[in-house]
N, C-alpha and C positions, 0 to 999 in steps of 0.2 A: 503494500499500500501503500502511495506517496506521501513525500508532509506534504500537509495543503501548505501551510508559509511559502513554498517554493510556485505558487500563481499566485498571482496579478487579481489583485482583485477587479471585479467591472465599471468602478471607477473610473478604476489602471487602464480597462480598458477601451472607456469611452470615451477616453481623455484623445490615450493614443487614435482609432479612430476619426475622432473629431478633426483633431493637430495636424491629420494626414488631409480630414476631404478641403477644411481651409486652406492650407497649402497648395494647395491641386487646385482647388481656384482661385486661391491669387496669383498663381504660376501665369491660365490657363487663360489671368481676365474672362470670366469668369460670369455671367447674375446669379446672384440665388434668389434674385425672386421665379429667374427666368427654368433657371436649372429648376425650386424645390415642385415648379408644374409643370418638364418635362419628367420626375421623381415619381410623384404621383407624390407629396405631400406638403405641408400648409407652409407658410416660407419663415414662420413660424416658430410652427419645427425647430426646419435647418437652421433657422437662427439657431438656438439653443441646442444641434449638434456641434456643428461650428466654431461654441465660444471655446472659452477658452479654461473652461473649466467641464467642456466636454459635458452640459446636465444632459443627457437624453442619448439613450440607449437607442440600437436601431436592429429594425432585423437584420434576415443570413436578404432576403431577399429586397429590403431598398438598402442593405451593403451588394447587390451584384447592378439592380441598376445603376446608381451611383459611381460604381466602378464602370463597367457597358460605355452609359452616357460619358463619362471621362476621358473616355479611352487608355483607361487605366486595371491591372487586373487586379486580387483580392488580393493577391503578398502584397502588392505597395498598397494596396488603400488599408492595410494589417501592420503592416513593418515597422518592426516596434516591437512589436505586442511582446511576439517571442525570445525574446532576450531576455537573455540569465542576466542582467542589472538590476 
């Protein structure tokens, strides 16, 4: 059985994914209002996802849609989650 302390918390993962989404959107100059419509989530919810605190979590399907529309892989979206730091 693995020690639970080896796992990142849900908050850590939300922060990492939100940060990655924010960075890619900024790099690609994506308008968050239009992007939220494309992935079919509210602008307010998307804003909470990409906020500095990563305040909202995403379903796997929403993560898939985000990665697909941004033209990145799920690995890129999750970059940093599996680092053991």
